[in-house]
ROBASE-10432 format. One record per atom (N, C-alpha, C, CB): x, y, z; residue in three letters; atom name; residue number from 1. Coordinates in pm, whole numbers, plus 50000, padded with zeros to 5 digits. Glycine has a CB too. Layout:
     xx     yy     zz  res  atom    n
      X      Y      Z  ALA    CA  NUM
...
END
This chain:
     xx     yy     zz  res  atom    n
  59997  68746  48717  MET     N    1
  60140  68731  48732  MET    CA    1
  60190  68635  48627  MET     C    1
  60176  68682  48873  MET    CB    1
  60299  68666  48561  ALA     N    2
  60355  68584  48454  ALA    CA    2
  60444  68478  48511  ALA     C    2
  60432  68669  48354  ALA    CB    2
  60439  68363  48453  SER     N    3
  60524  68254  48499  SER    CA    3
  60655  68255  48423  SER     C    3
  60453  68119  48482  SER    CB    3
  60753  68185  48471  ALA     N    4
  60886  68181  48409  ALA    CA    4
  60889  68096  48284  ALA     C    4
  60987  68129  48507  ALA    CB    4
  60787  68016  48261  SER     N    5
  60789  67928  48144  SER    CA    5
  60718  67988  48024  SER     C    5
  60725  67796  48179  SER    CB    5
  60687  68110  48026  GLY     N    6
  60617  68171  47912  GLY    CA    6
  60533  68282  47963  GLY     C    6
  60532  68068  47836  GLY    CB    6
  60411  68291  47917  GLY     N    7
  60319  68388  47969  GLY    CA    7
  60332  68521  47899  GLY     C    7
  60340  68405  48113  GLY    CB    7
  60314  68631  47977  ALA     N    8
  60307  68763  47918  ALA    CA    8
  60439  68835  47915  ALA     C    8
  60210  68845  47991  ALA    CB    8
  60545  68783  47975  ASN     N    9
  60673  68850  47979  ASN    CA    9
  60749  68826  47848  ASN     C    9
  60755  68802  48100  ASN    CB    9
  60766  68929  47763  PRO     N   10
  60832  68909  47634  PRO    CA   10
  60981  68885  47646  PRO     C   10
  60808  69027  47546  PRO    CB   10
  61045  68917  47756  ALA     N   11
  61188  68899  47770  ALA    CA   11
  61224  68756  47808  ALA     C   11
  61243  68995  47873  ALA    CB   11
  61126  68674  47834  THR     N   12
  61152  68537  47875  THR    CA   12
  61187  68454  47752  THR     C   12
  61029  68477  47948  THR    CB   12
  61304  68390  47753  PRO     N   13
  61339  68308  47636  PRO    CA   13
  61249  68186  47627  PRO     C   13
  61487  68264  47644  PRO    CB   13
  61216  68150  47505  THR     N   14
  61133  68032  47483  THR    CA   14
  61219  67927  47416  THR     C   14
  61008  68064  47396  THR    CB   14
  61186  67805  47438  ALA     N   15
  61262  67694  47379  ALA    CA   15
  61236  67690  47229  ALA     C   15
  61224  67558  47446  ALA    CB   15
  61341  67665  47152  HIS     N   16
  61329  67658  47006  HIS    CA   16
  61281  67518  46968  HIS     C   16
  61465  67692  46936  HIS    CB   16
  61170  67513  46902  VAL     N   17
  61114  67385  46859  VAL    CA   17
  61136  67376  46710  VAL     C   17
  60961  67372  46896  VAL    CB   17
  61209  67275  46667  SER     N   18
  61235  67262  46525  SER    CA   18
  61121  67185  46460  SER     C   18
  61370  67191  46499  SER    CB   18
  61096  67222  46336  ALA     N   19
  60991  67155  46260  ALA    CA   19
  61038  67014  46227  ALA     C   19
  60956  67234  46131  ALA    CB   19
  60944  66921  46223  PRO     N   20
  60985  66785  46190  PRO    CA   20
  61041  66780  46049  PRO     C   20
  60866  66688  46203  PRO    CB   20
  61147  66703  46033  THR     N   21
  61208  66692  45900  THR    CA   21
  61122  66602  45815  THR     C   21
  61353  66637  45909  THR    CB   21
  61094  66648  45692  PRO     N   22
  61009  66567  45605  PRO    CA   22
  61084  66442  45560  PRO     C   22
  60962  66649  45484  PRO    CB   22
  61010  66338  45548  THR     N   23
  61070  66215  45498  THR    CA   23
  61072  66221  45347  THR     C   23
  60993  66090  45548  THR    CB   23
  61179  66174  45286  PRO     N   24
  61184  66179  45139  PRO    CA   24
  61074  66093  45080  PRO     C   24
  61322  66133  45088  PRO    CB   24
  61016  66146  44974  THR     N   25
  60910  66069  44908  THR    CA   25
  60973  65962  44821  THR     C   25
  60818  66162  44823  THR    CB   25
  60922  65844  44828  PRO     N   26
  60980  65736  44747  PRO    CA   26
  60948  65758  44600  PRO     C   26
  60927  65599  44793  PRO    CB   26
  61031  65701  44517  ALA     N   27
  61007  65709  44373  ALA    CA   27
  60878  65638  44341  ALA     C   27
  61126  65649  44292  ALA    CB   27
  60803  65690  44244  PRO     N   28
  60677  65626  44211  PRO    CA   28
  60701  65483  44163  PRO     C   28
  60600  65707  44105  PRO    CB   28
  60615  65398  44207  ALA     N   29
  60629  65257  44169  ALA    CA   29
  60590  65238  44024  ALA     C   29
  60543  65166  44260  ALA    CB   29
  60662  65149  43958  ARG     N   30
  60628  65119  43819  ARG    CA   30
  60502  65036  43815  ARG     C   30
  60745  65045  43748  ARG    CB   30
  60421  65063  43717  LEU     N   31
  60303  64984  43698  LEU    CA   31
  60343  64846  43646  LEU     C   31
  60205  65053  43601  LEU    CB   31
  60268  64744  43685  PRO     N   32
  60302  64611  43633  PRO    CA   32
  60290  64611  43481  PRO     C   32
  60210  64503  43695  PRO    CB   32
  60386  64556  43415  GLY     N   33
  60386  64548  43269  GLY    CA   33
  60444  64670  43201  GLY     C   33
  60247  64527  43221  GLY    CB   33
  60474  64776  43278  ALA     N   34
  60533  64897  43219  ALA    CA   34
  60681  64872  43194  ALA     C   34
  60513  65021  43312  ALA    CB   34
  60733  64924  43083  PRO     N   35
  60875  64903  43056  PRO    CA   35
  60961  64976  43157  PRO     C   35
  60911  64949  42914  PRO    CB   35
  61078  64922  43188  PRO     N   36
  61166  64990  43283  PRO    CA   36
  61216  65121  43223  PRO     C   36
  61285  64900  43322  PRO    CB   36
  61249  65220  43308  PRO     N   37
  61299  65347  43254  PRO    CA   37
  61428  65325  43177  PRO     C   37
  61322  65450  43368  PRO    CB   37
  61435  65389  43060  ARG     N   38
  61553  65374  42976  ARG    CA   38
  61664  65466  43023  ARG     C   38
  61519  65402  42829  ARG    CB   38
  61786  65418  43023  PRO     N   39
  61897  65509  43057  PRO    CA   39
  61916  65608  42943  PRO     C   39
  62028  65429  43084  PRO    CB   39
  61954  65730  42978  GLN     N   40
  61978  65835  42880  GLN    CA   40
  62111  65811  42810  GLN     C   40
  61976  65974  42946  GLN    CB   40
  62113  65837  42681  TYR     N   41
  62236  65827  42604  TYR    CA   41
  62324  65946  42637  TYR     C   41
  62207  65819  42451  TYR    CB   41
  62451  65923  42650  GLU     N   42
  62546  66030  42678  GLU    CA   42
  62643  66039  42560  GLU     C   42
  62624  66006  42813  GLU    CB   42
  62648  66156  42495  PHE     N   43
  62737  66173  42381  PHE    CA   43
  62882  66175  42426  PHE     C   43
  62703  66303  42305  PHE    CB   43
  62970  66125  42338  ASN     N   44
  63113  66125  42370  ASN    CA   44
  63174  66260  42332  ASN     C   44
  63187  66009  42297  ASN    CB   44
  63303  66279  42357  GLU     N   45
  63367  66409  42339  GLU    CA   45
  63367  66458  42194  GLU     C   45
  63509  66402  42388  GLU    CB   45
  63401  66375  42093  PRO     N   46
  63393  66425  41955  PRO    CA   46
  63251  66466  41915  PRO     C   46
  63445  66319  41858  PRO    CB   46
  63151  66391  41960  GLU     N   47
  63013  66428  41932  GLU    CA   47
  62976  66557  42004  GLU     C   47
  62916  66315  41974  GLU    CB   47
  63022  66572  42129  ASN     N   48
  62995  66695  42204  ASN    CA   48
  63057  66817  42138  ASN     C   48
  63047  66681  42346  ASN    CB   48
  63177  66802  42080  ARG     N   49
  63240  66916  42012  ARG    CA   49
  63154  66963  41895  ARG     C   49
  63380  66878  41962  ARG    CB   49
  63102  66868  41817  ILE     N   50
  63017  66904  41703  ILE    CA   50
  62889  66971  41751  ILE     C   50
  62984  66778  41618  ILE    CB   50
  62827  66913  41853  ILE     N   51
  62701  66968  41905  ILE    CA   51
  62724  67105  41967  ILE     C   51
  62640  66872  42009  ILE    CB   51
  62834  67124  42041  ARG     N   52
  62866  67253  42101  ARG    CA   52
  62887  67358  41992  ARG     C   52
  62992  67243  42191  ARG    CB   52
  62963  67323  41888  ASP     N   53
  62989  67417  41779  ASP    CA   53
  62859  67454  41708  ASP     C   53
  63090  67357  41678  ASP    CB   53
  62775  67355  41681  LEU     N   54
  62646  67382  41618  LEU    CA   54
  62561  67473  41706  LEU     C   54
  62572  67251  41589  LEU    CB   54
  62554  67443  41835  GLY     N   55
  62475  67524  41927  GLY    CA   55
  62524  67667  41936  GLY     C   55
  62476  67462  42064  GLY    CB   55
  62655  67685  41940  SER     N   56
  62710  67821  41947  SER    CA   56
  62678  67900  41821  SER     C   56
  62862  67817  41967  SER    CB   56
  62696  67836  41706  LYS     N   57
  62667  67906  41579  LYS    CA   57
  62518  67939  41568  LYS     C   57
  62711  67821  41459  LYS    CB   57
  62434  67845  41608  MET     N   58
  62290  67869  41599  MET    CA   58
  62247  67981  41694  MET     C   58
  62213  67742  41631  MET    CB   58
  62303  67985  41813  SER     N   59
  62268  68092  41907  SER    CA   59
  62308  68228  41851  SER     C   59
  62337  68069  42042  SER    CB   59
  62428  68236  41794  PHE     N   60
  62473  68363  41736  PHE    CA   60
  62383  68404  41619  PHE     C   60
  62620  68352  41689  PHE    CB   60
  62357  68310  41529  VAL     N   61
  62273  68341  41413  VAL    CA   61
  62133  68382  41459  VAL     C   61
  62264  68219  41317  VAL    CB   61
  62081  68314  41560  GLY     N   62
  61949  68350  41612  GLY    CA   62
  61945  68492  41667  GLY     C   62
  61907  68253  41719  GLY    CB   62
  62044  68528  41746  LEU     N   63
  62049  68664  41799  LEU    CA   63
  62067  68767  41687  LEU     C   63
  62162  68677  41902  LEU    CB   63
  62148  68732  41588  TYR     N   64
  62169  68822  41473  TYR    CA   64
  62037  68842  41399  TYR     C   64
  62278  68764  41377  TYR    CB   64
  61961  68733  41381  MET     N   65
  61832  68744  41313  MET    CA   65
  61735  68831  41393  MET     C   65
  61771  68605  41290  MET    CB   65
  61735  68818  41524  VAL     N   66
  61651  68904  41607  VAL    CA   66
  61692  69050  41587  VAL     C   66
  61661  68865  41757  VAL    CB   66
  61823  69077  41581  GLY     N   67
  61871  69212  41556  GLY    CA   67
  61825  69266  41422  GLY     C   67
  62022  69216  41563  GLY    CB   67
  61831  69183  41319  ILE     N   68
  61781  69226  41187  ILE    CA   68
  61632  69255  41194  ILE     C   68
  61810  69117  41079  ILE    CB   68
  61559  69170  41265  GLY     N   69
  61416  69194  41282  GLY    CA   69
  61388  69326  41353  GLY     C   69
  61352  69081  41359  GLY    CB   69
  61468  69355  41454  LEU     N   70
  61451  69484  41523  LEU    CA   70
  61482  69601  41431  LEU     C   70
  61541  69490  41647  LEU    CB   70
  61582  69584  41344  CYS     N   71
  61612  69691  41247  CYS    CA   71
  61495  69713  41152  CYS     C   71
  61739  69656  41166  CYS    CB   71
  61435  69605  41102  PHE     N   72
  61317  69619  41017  PHE    CA   72
  61203  69687  41093  PHE     C   72
  61272  69482  40965  PHE    CB   72
  61186  69654  41220  ALA     N   73
  61081  69717  41300  ALA    CA   73
  61109  69867  41316  ALA     C   73
  61071  69649  41440  ALA    CB   73
  61236  69902  41339  LEU     N   74
  61271  70044  41351  LEU    CA   74
  61247  70120  41221  LEU     C   74
  61417  70059  41393  LEU    CB   74
  61279  70057  41108  VAL     N   75
  61254  70120  40978  VAL    CA   75
  61104  70143  40960  VAL     C   75
  61310  70033  40863  VAL    CB   75
  61025  70044  41000  THR     N   76
  60880  70057  40988  THR    CA   76
  60829  70172  41074  THR     C   76
  60811  69926  41030  THR    CB   76
  60878  70182  41196  ILE     N   77
  60836  70291  41286  ILE    CA   77
  60881  70425  41231  ILE     C   77
  60892  70269  41428  ILE    CB   77
  61004  70429  41180  GLN     N   78
  61057  70554  41124  GLN    CA   78
  60975  70599  41003  GLN     C   78
  61204  70537  41085  GLN    CB   78
  60943  70508  40914  ARG     N   79
  60864  70544  40796  ARG    CA   79
  60723  70587  40836  ARG     C   79
  60857  70426  40697  ARG    CB   79
  60670  70525  40939  TRP     N   80
  60537  70564  40985  TRP    CA   80
  60539  70705  41043  TRP     C   80
  60485  70465  41089  TRP    CB   80
  60642  70736  41123  SER     N   81
  60648  70868  41184  SER    CA   81
  60679  70977  41083  SER     C   81
  60752  70870  41294  SER    CB   81
  60753  70944  40979  ARG     N   82
  60792  71043  40880  ARG    CA   82
  60686  71064  40772  ARG     C   82
  60922  71002  40815  ARG    CB   82
  60632  70954  40717  TYR     N   83
  60543  70964  40601  TYR    CA   83
  60400  70921  40630  TYR     C   83
  60598  70880  40490  TYR    CB   83
  60373  70877  40751  GLN     N   84
  60241  70826  40789  GLN    CA   84
  60199  70710  40697  GLN     C   84
  60137  70939  40783  GLN    CB   84
  60297  70630  40658  GLN     N   85
  60270  70513  40575  GLN    CA   85
  60317  70388  40651  GLN     C   85
  60342  70523  40437  GLN    CB   85
  60232  70288  40651  MET     N   86
  60268  70163  40716  MET    CA   86
  60326  70070  40609  MET     C   86
  60144  70098  40787  MET    CB   86
  60449  70032  40629  GLU     N   87
  60516  69940  40539  GLU    CA   87
  60489  69797  40588  GLU     C   87
  60670  69969  40531  GLU    CB   87
  60390  69734  40531  ILE     N   88
  60351  69599  40573  ILE    CA   88
  60463  69500  40546  ILE     C   88
  60222  69554  40501  ILE    CB   88
  60535  69517  40437  GLY     N   89
  60646  69427  40403  GLY    CA   89
  60755  69429  40509  GLY     C   89
  60706  69464  40268  GLY    CB   89
  60793  69549  40553  PHE     N   90
  60895  69559  40658  PHE    CA   90
  60845  69502  40791  PHE     C   90
  60937  69706  40677  PHE    CB   90
  60717  69527  40820  LEU     N   91
  60659  69474  40942  LEU    CA   91
  60657  69321  40940  LEU     C   91
  60517  69529  40962  LEU    CB   91
  60620  69265  40824  PHE     N   92
  60619  69120  40809  PHE    CA   92
  60760  69063  40824  PHE     C   92
  60559  69080  40672  PHE    CB   92
  60857  69127  40759  LEU     N   93
  60996  69081  40771  LEU    CA   93
  61047  69093  40915  LEU     C   93
  61086  69161  40677  LEU    CB   93
  61009  69201  40982  ALA     N   94
  61051  69217  41122  ALA    CA   94
  60999  69102  41207  ALA     C   94
  61000  69351  41179  ALA    CB   94
  60872  69069  41192  MET     N   95
  60815  68959  41270  MET    CA   95
  60880  68827  41233  MET     C   95
  60664  68951  41247  MET    CB   95
  60899  68804  41104  LEU     N   96
  60958  68678  41058  LEU    CA   96
  61099  68661  41113  LEU     C   96
  60959  68673  40905  LEU    CB   96
  61182  68763  41100  PHE     N   97
  61319  68753  41148  PHE    CA   97
  61325  68735  41300  PHE     C   97
  61398  68877  41108  PHE    CB   97
  61239  68807  41372  MET     N   98
  61242  68794  41518  MET    CA   98
  61195  68657  41564  MET     C   98
  61157  68903  41582  MET    CB   98
  61091  68602  41501  VAL     N   99
  61041  68470  41539  VAL    CA   99
  61144  68363  41504  VAL     C   99
  60906  68440  41469  VAL    CB   99
  61195  68366  41381  PHE     N  100
  61296  68267  41342  PHE    CA  100
  61422  68281  41426  PHE     C  100
  61331  68281  41193  PHE    CB  100
  61460  68404  41455  GLY     N  101
  61577  68426  41538  GLY    CA  101
  61561  68372  41679  GLY     C  101
  61609  68573  41544  GLY    CB  101
  61444  68395  41738  ALA     N  102
  61420  68345  41874  ALA    CA  102
  61421  68193  41875  ALA     C  102
  61285  68398  41928  ALA    CB  102
  61355  68129  41779  TRP     N  103
  61352  67983  41774  TRP    CA  103
  61491  67926  41747  TRP     C  103
  61254  67935  41668  TRP    CB  103
  61567  67990  41659  THR     N  104
  61701  67941  41628  THR    CA  104
  61793  67957  41749  THR     C  104
  61760  68017  41506  THR    CB  104
  61783  68070  41816  HIS     N  105
  61864  68091  41938  HIS    CA  105
  61828  67988  42045  HIS     C  105
  61844  68233  41993  HIS    CB  105
  61699  67963  42061  ARG     N  106
  61655  67865  42162  ARG    CA  106
  61706  67725  42127  ARG     C  106
  61501  67864  42173  ARG    CB  106
  61700  67689  42000  ALA     N  107
  61752  67558  41959  ALA    CA  107
  61903  67551  41984  ALA     C  107
  61722  67532  41809  ALA    CB  107
  61975  67657  41955  GLY     N  108
  62119  67659  41980  GLY    CA  108
  62150  67645  42128  GLY     C  108
  62179  67787  41928  GLY    CB  108
  62072  67713  42210  ARG     N  109
  62092  67701  42355  ARG    CA  109
  62066  67558  42402  ARG     C  109
  61998  67799  42430  ARG    CB  109
  61962  67496  42348  ASP     N  110
  61932  67357  42387  ASP    CA  110
  62040  67262  42338  ASP     C  110
  61795  67315  42332  ASP    CB  110
  62096  67287  42219  PHE     N  111
  62208  67203  42173  PHE    CA  111
  62328  67218  42266  PHE     C  111
  62247  67241  42028  PHE    CB  111
  62356  67340  42310  ARG     N  112
  62468  67358  42404  ARG    CA  112
  62441  67290  42537  ARG     C  112
  62495  67507  42426  ARG    CB  112
  62315  67286  42580  GLN     N  113
  62282  67218  42705  GLN    CA  113
  62303  67067  42695  GLN     C  113
  62138  67248  42746  GLN    CB  113
  62294  67013  42574  VAL     N  114
  62324  66871  42555  VAL    CA  114
  62467  66845  42602  VAL     C  114
  62306  66828  42406  VAL    CB  114
  62558  66934  42567  VAL     N  115
  62699  66918  42603  VAL    CA  115
  62721  66948  42751  VAL     C  115
  62787  67010  42517  VAL    CB  115
  62654  67050  42803  ASP     N  116
  62680  67096  42939  ASP    CA  116
  62617  67009  43047  ASP     C  116
  62631  67236  42955  ASP    CB  116
  62519  66929  43011  SER     N  117
  62449  66850  43113  SER    CA  117
  62498  66706  43113  SER     C  117
  62297  66854  43089  SER    CB  117
  62468  66638  43219  GLN     N  118
  62499  66496  43232  GLN    CA  118
  62367  66423  43255  GLN     C  118
  62601  66470  43349  GLN    CB  118
  62344  66320  43177  GLY     N  119
  62227  66237  43197  GLY    CA  119
  62098  66291  43137  GLY     C  119
  62206  66218  43340  GLY    CB  119
  62103  66404  43067  ARG     N  120
  61982  66461  43006  ARG    CA  120
  62006  66497  42861  ARG     C  120
  61936  66585  43084  ARG    CB  120
  62101  66430  42797  ASP     N  121
  62135  66462  42659  ASP    CA  121
  62016  66449  42565  ASP     C  121
  62248  66374  42612  ASP    CB  121
  61943  66340  42578  VAL     N  122
  61832  66315  42487  VAL    CA  122
  61721  66417  42509  VAL     C  122
  61778  66171  42505  VAL    CB  122
  61693  66452  42633  ALA     N  123
  61587  66550  42661  ALA    CA  123
  61622  66686  42600  ALA     C  123
  61566  66565  42813  ALA    CB  123
  61749  66729  42616  HIS     N  124
  61789  66857  42558  HIS    CA  124
  61793  66850  42405  HIS     C  124
  61927  66899  42611  HIS    CB  124
  61834  66738  42352  LEU     N  125
  61835  66720  42207  LEU    CA  125
  61693  66729  42151  LEU     C  125
  61898  66585  42170  LEU    CB  125
  61598  66668  42219  MET     N  126
  61460  66674  42173  MET    CA  126
  61403  66815  42184  MET     C  126
  61374  66577  42254  MET    CB  126
  61442  66891  42285  ALA     N  127
  61398  67030  42297  ALA    CA  127
  61453  67113  42182  ALA     C  127
  61442  67091  42432  ALA    CB  127
  61580  67089  42147  ALA     N  128
  61641  67162  42034  ALA    CA  128
  61571  67126  41904  ALA     C  128
  61791  67131  42024  ALA    CB  128
  61544  66999  41884  LEU     N  129
  61476  66956  41763  LEU    CA  129
  61334  67010  41756  LEU     C  129
  61474  66803  41754  LEU    CB  129
  61269  67025  41870  SER     N  130
  61135  67083  41874  SER    CA  130
  61137  67229  41829  SER     C  130
  61076  67072  42015  SER    CB  130
  61238  67304  41871  SER     N  131
  61250  67444  41827  SER    CA  131
  61277  67452  41677  SER     C  131
  61363  67515  41904  SER    CB  131
  61361  67362  41628  LEU     N  132
  61387  67360  41484  LEU    CA  132
  61262  67322  41406  LEU     C  132
  61500  67262  41451  LEU    CB  132
  61186  67229  41459  LEU     N  133
  61063  67188  41391  LEU    CA  133
  60966  67305  41380  LEU     C  133
  60996  67073  41466  LEU    CB  133
  60959  67389  41482  LYS     N  134
  60873  67508  41475  LYS    CA  134
  60915  67598  41360  LYS     C  134
  60877  67585  41609  LYS    CB  134
  61046  67619  41346  CYS     N  135
  61097  67703  41237  CYS    CA  135
  61056  67645  41102  CYS     C  135
  61250  67715  41245  CYS    CB  135
  61081  67518  41085  TYR     N  136
  61057  67457  40955  TYR    CA  136
  60910  67435  40926  TYR     C  136
  61129  67325  40946  TYR    CB  136
  60827  67422  41028  ARG     N  137
  60682  67420  41002  ARG    CA  137
  60637  67553  40946  ARG     C  137
  60604  67387  41131  ARG    CB  137
  60688  67662  41004  LEU     N  138
  60650  67794  40956  LEU    CA  138
  60703  67818  40814  LEU     C  138
  60701  67903  41051  LEU    CB  138
  60828  67780  40789  ILE     N  139
  60884  67794  40653  ILE    CA  139
  60802  67712  40554  ILE     C  139
  61032  67751  40650  ILE    CB  139
  60769  67590  40591  TYR     N  140
  60689  67503  40505  TYR    CA  140
  60555  67568  40473  TYR     C  140
  60668  67366  40572  TYR    CB  140
  60489  67621  40576  MET     N  141
  60360  67684  40555  MET    CA  141
  60373  67808  40465  MET     C  141
  60299  67722  40689  MET    CB  141
  60476  67889  40489  LEU     N  142
  60494  68009  40406  LEU    CA  142
  60522  67972  40260  LEU     C  142
  60609  68095  40461  LEU    CB  142
  60605  67871  40238  PHE     N  143
  60631  67827  40101  PHE    CA  143
  60506  67771  40037  PHE     C  143
  60743  67721  40099  PHE    CB  143
  60427  67697  40113  PHE     N  144
  60304  67639  40060  PHE    CA  144
  60206  67749  40020  PHE     C  144
  60240  67545  40164  PHE    CB  144
  60188  67847  40107  VAL     N  145
  60099  67960  40076  VAL    CA  145
  60153  68037  39956  VAL     C  145
  60083  68053  40199  VAL    CB  145
  60285  68058  39952  GLY     N  146
  60345  68127  39838  GLY    CA  146
  60325  68050  39708  GLY     C  146
  60493  68148  39862  GLY    CB  146
  60336  67919  39714  LEU     N  147
  60313  67837  39595  LEU    CA  147
  60169  67848  39547  LEU     C  147
  60347  67690  39623  LEU    CB  147
  60075  67848  39639  ILE     N  148
  59934  67863  39600  ILE    CA  148
  59911  67998  39536  ILE     C  148
  59841  67845  39723  ILE    CB  148
  59966  68105  39596  PHE     N  149
  59951  68238  39535  PHE    CA  149
  60018  68245  39398  PHE     C  149
  60009  68347  39628  PHE    CB  149
  60133  68183  39382  ALA     N  150
  60200  68182  39252  ALA    CA  150
  60116  68109  39148  ALA     C  150
  60339  68117  39263  ALA    CB  150
  60055  67998  39188  MET     N  151
  59971  67924  39093  MET    CA  151
  59847  68005  39055  MET     C  151
  59929  67788  39152  MET    CB  151
  59788  68075  39152  ILE     N  152
  59673  68160  39124  ILE    CA  152
  59712  68272  39030  ILE     C  152
  59613  68217  39254  ILE    CB  152
  59827  68334  39056  LEU     N  153
  59875  68442  38970  LEU    CA  153
  59902  68392  38830  LEU     C  153
  60001  68505  39029  LEU    CB  153
  59967  68277  38818  LEU     N  154
  59997  68218  38688  LEU    CA  154
  59869  68184  38613  LEU     C  154
  60083  68093  38705  LEU    CB  154
  59774  68126  38681  ALA     N  155
  59647  68091  38617  ALA    CA  155
  59571  68216  38574  ALA     C  155
  59561  68007  38711  ALA    CB  155
  59573  68321  38655  SER     N  156
  59499  68441  38620  SER    CA  156
  59562  68513  38501  SER     C  156
  59491  68534  38740  SER    CB  156
  59695  68507  38488  THR     N  157
  59757  68572  38372  THR    CA  157
  59733  68494  38245  THR     C  157
  59906  68589  38395  THR    CB  157
  59727  68362  38253  HIS     N  158
  59701  68281  38134  HIS    CA  158
  59554  68285  38094  HIS     C  158
  59744  68137  38156  HIS    CB  158
  59464  68293  38189  LEU     N  159
  59322  68300  38157  LEU    CA  159
  59283  68438  38110  LEU     C  159
  59239  68260  38278  LEU    CB  159
  59349  68539  38159  GLY     N  160
  59315  68675  38123  GLY    CA  160
  59381  68724  37996  GLY     C  160
  59351  68765  38235  GLY    CB  160
  59482  68658  37946  GLY     N  161
  59551  68717  37834  GLY    CA  161
  59592  68620  37736  GLY     C  161
  59666  68790  37875  GLY    CB  161
END
C-alpha cells in the first residue's frame, strides 16, 4: 500500500527541494610581495574615434583581401578543371591574401572592441597588436626569403657570365 508522503503513487505531489545556492568564490588572494593589479587605461572620446575609424577600415580591408584570395582560389580551380594545370602562383596568392585578410580583419575587430568595451581597452589593444604582429612577421619572413633568393640569383648570373 502506498503512503501519502510518496511511495509508488505517481499522482502524489512531492515537495520541491531547491538546490543550495552556491556561495560566491572570493577573489584570489595576492601573493605577498606581488604588485597590486593595475587599473586598465580607458581611452577618451577623440582617441576612441581614431581607434574606431582604424578598426572599421581594417575590418573592411581584411574582408576585401579575403575576397581577393577567394577569387585567386577560384581562378586556380578553374584553370585546373579546364587545362589540368596547377597554377602555384595563384594558389600562393590565394593563401597569402586570405591569411593577411583574416589577420587584418581580426585586428580591426579587436580595435573596434577597444572602443566598445569598458575597462578592457588595453587587453583588446594588445589582441589587435598581436594580430598585426602576425601579419608583419609573415611579411618580414617573405621579404627575407625573397632577398636571399635575389642575392642567389644575382650571384649566379655574375658567376656564370
